[in-house]
N, C-alpha and C positions, 0 to 999 in steps of 0.2 A: 504494500500500500504506500502510495506516495504522500509525503507530507506537504502541506500547503504553507509555504513560508509567509509569515506576516499576515495571514488571513487575507489573501488577495482575491477572494471570490471563487475559490475552487468548487464550492458547493453549488454555485449557480451554473458552472460549466458542466458539472455532473448532471444536474437537473435538466439542462438544455439537451445534453446527449440522450438522456432518458426519454424526453419528449420527442426527439427526432426518431428514435427507435420505435416508439409507440406509433408515430405517424406513418413511418415506413411500413410497419406491420399492418396497419389499417389499410393503407393503399394497396399493399400486396394482396390482402384478403379480398378487397373489392375487385381487383384485376382478376384474381383467380375465380371468383364467383361469376363475373361477366364472361370469362372465357368458357367456363363450364356451361353456362346457359347458351352461348353461341354454338358450342359443339352439339348440344342437345337439339337445338333448332335445325342445324345442318343435318344431323343424323335422321331426324324425323322427315326432312325433305328427301333424303336418299331412300328412305323406306316407302315413300309415296304418300306420307301423311303430313301435309303442310301445316296442320294445326299445332300450335305450341301450347303445351300444358304446363303451367307454373306449379312445380311440385314443392317449392319452398314456402308458399303461402299457407298459413295456418288457419285461414278463414274457412269455416264450414259453409259451403254454398247451399247444400240441401240437407234439411234435418226434419226429423219427425217431432211432433209436439203432442203430448198427451195421447199416445197411441194412434195419432193421425199422421201418416207418412205421405209425402208427395208421390204422385204417379207420373212418371216421365216417359214419354214415347221415344221412339228412335230419332236420331238426327236432331237433337235439341242442343242449343248453345246457351250456357249459363256463364256469364262473365265471372272472373275470379273473385271479385268483391261484391257480387250480387247475392241475395239471399232468397231461397224458396223454402218456406216454413209451413208445416202442418198439412192440412187437407187441400192440396193444390194438384190440379191435373194439367199437365203441359202437353199439348197436342204435337203431332209429328211435324218436325221442321220449325218449331217455334223457337223464340229466343228471348232471353232476359238479359238486358244490357247493364252496363256498369253502374254500380251504386244503387241498383233497384232492389226493392223488397216486395215480395209477394207473400202475404201472410194469411194463411187459411186457418187461423186458430179458433174463430168463432163459428164460421160457416165454410162451405166448400167454395173454391174458386176454380173455374175451368177456363183455360186459355186455349182457344181453337188452333187447329193446325195451320202452320205457316203464318202465325201471328207473332207480334213482338211487343215487348214492354221496353220502352226507350229509357235512356239514361236518367238516373235519379228519380224514378217513379216509385211511389208507394201504392200498392194495391192491397186493400183490406176491406172486409165486409162486416156488416152488423148482423144481428140475428134475423133479419128479414129473409124469408125463405122463398120468395117468388123470383123466378128467372127474369132477368132484365134483358 
């Protein structure tokens, strides 16, 4: 260990080096994650599947509520940060876009085939039981 003569600020030099190492580690981590995501997208395209699926997102897009689970037909797109909750039926080819919430907790919600719910939309129903 080196001694710091006359207390010339060696502590601040050590702290600066520690901050630089922390920043380099953070930047390397970002680069590594972005490279992995780019490789994943490239591999999906090679396999003939151009859709990119974010696997690091911890958001639950589809979830049951009080034993009422969504029914989702084939070829449905649900954005990574959208939510489909409870008794919801999504028709074939329909889509739920970014930041949207479709909440069928009180009553059933049916979204027809090839329909879409656009960005930042909230769909919720009351106890009214008549079809609209």
